[in-house]
C-alpha positions as CSV (number, residue, x, y, z in Angstrom):
1,M,0.9,123.1,141.7
2,D,-2.3,123.5,143.9
3,S,-0.4,123.4,147.2
4,D,2.0,126.2,146.1
5,L,-1.2,128.4,145.3
6,Y,-2.8,127.5,148.5
7,T,0.7,128.4,150.3
8,L,0.9,131.8,148.4
9,G,-2.7,132.5,149.2
10,V,-2.3,131.9,153.1
11,L,0.9,133.7,153.0
12,S,-0.8,136.9,151.4
13,M,-3.7,136.7,153.8
14,V,-1.3,136.6,156.8
15,L,0.7,139.7,155.3
16,V,-2.5,141.4,154.6
17,G,-3.8,140.8,158.2
18,G,-0.5,142.0,159.7
19,W,-0.6,145.1,157.8
20,L,-4.4,145.7,158.7
21,I,-3.5,145.2,162.6
22,D,-0.5,147.5,162.3
23,H,-2.2,150.4,160.5
24,L,-5.7,150.3,161.8
25,G,-4.3,150.3,165.5
26,W,-6.3,147.5,166.9
27,W,-3.7,147.1,169.7
28,G,-4.5,150.9,171.1
29,R,-1.7,152.6,173.0
30,S,0.8,150.6,174.6
31,H,1.8,151.3,178.2
32,L,5.4,152.0,176.9
33,T,4.2,154.7,174.6
34,E,2.4,156.4,177.4
35,E,5.2,156.2,179.8
36,M,7.6,157.4,177.2
37,E,5.3,160.6,176.5
38,R,5.0,161.2,180.1
39,Q,8.7,161.1,180.6
40,L,9.5,163.4,177.6
41,Q,7.0,166.0,178.8
42,K,8.4,166.0,182.3
43,S,11.9,166.5,180.7
44,A,10.6,169.4,178.6
45,D,9.0,171.0,181.5
46,T,12.5,170.7,183.5
47,I,14.4,172.0,180.7
48,R,12.0,175.1,180.3
49,G,12.2,175.9,183.9
50,A,15.9,175.4,184.1
51,P,18.0,178.5,184.6
52,L,20.2,179.5,181.7
53,N,24.0,180.1,182.7
């Protein structure tokens, strides 16, 4: 019975820790996110400057 409670306690701590890491943004911005934003901005600039036919 005690091992079940310990297992549930450890599992809940892992879940809460993962949630905190995900929501507090401890990892910062990834290189992929920055690259995607740069590419989207470049594409939007190209579309704005494209002549309409």
